[in-house]
C-alpha positions in Angstrom: 0.0 0.0 0.0 2.8 2.4 0.9 4.4 1.9 -2.5 1.1 2.7 -4.3 0.8 5.9 -2.3 4.3 7.0 -3.2 3.6 6.3 -6.8 0.4 8.3 -6.8 2.2 11.2 -5.1 4.9 11.1 -7.8 2.3 11.0 -10.5 0.4 14.0 -8.9 3.7 15.9 -8.7 4.5 15.2 -12.3 1.0 16.2 -13.4 1.4 19.6 -11.5 4.8 20.2 -13.1 3.4 19.5 -16.6 0.5 21.8 -16.0 2.9 24.6 -14.9 5.1 24.0 -18.0 2.0 24.2 -20.3 0.9 27.5 -18.6 4.3 29.0 -19.5 4.7 27.7 -23.0 4.6 30.1 -26.0 1.9 29.5 -28.5 3.7 28.2 -31.6 1.3 30.0 -33.9 2.1 33.3 -32.4 5.8 33.1 -33.2 6.7 34.9 -36.4 9.3 33.3 -38.6 11.7 35.4 -40.7 9.7 34.5 -43.8 6.5 35.6 -42.1 8.1 38.9 -41.2 9.4 39.5 -44.7 5.9 38.8 -46.1 4.4 41.2 -43.6 6.8 44.0 -44.7 6.0 43.3 -48.3 2.3 43.5 -47.6 2.7 46.8 -45.8 4.7 48.3 -48.7 2.1 47.1 -51.2 -0.7 48.5 -49.1 1.1 51.9 -48.7 1.6 52.0 -52.5 -2.0 51.3 -53.2 -1.2 48.1 -55.0 -3.6 45.8 -53.2 -7.0 44.8 -54.5 -9.9 44.3 -52.1 -11.8 41.0 -51.9 -15.0 42.9 -52.8 -13.4 44.2 -56.0 -12.1 40.8 -57.0 -15.5 39.2 -56.5 -17.0 42.0 -58.7 -14.4 41.4 -61.3 -14.9 37.7 -61.4 -18.7 38.1 -61.4 -19.2 35.7 -58.5 
């Protein structure tokens, strides 16, 4: 019985540690890669230059 109690205590401790690790992990989807950053800069340049076409205009153009 004592060994089972010790095992359960260890499992509970590990579970708490895993929960703490999860709480402090960065969301992978929120990390911007260099490629993402370059694409964002290119988008900003095109937007500032007025080179972008809105979705509404594309739908009108395609007649959908």
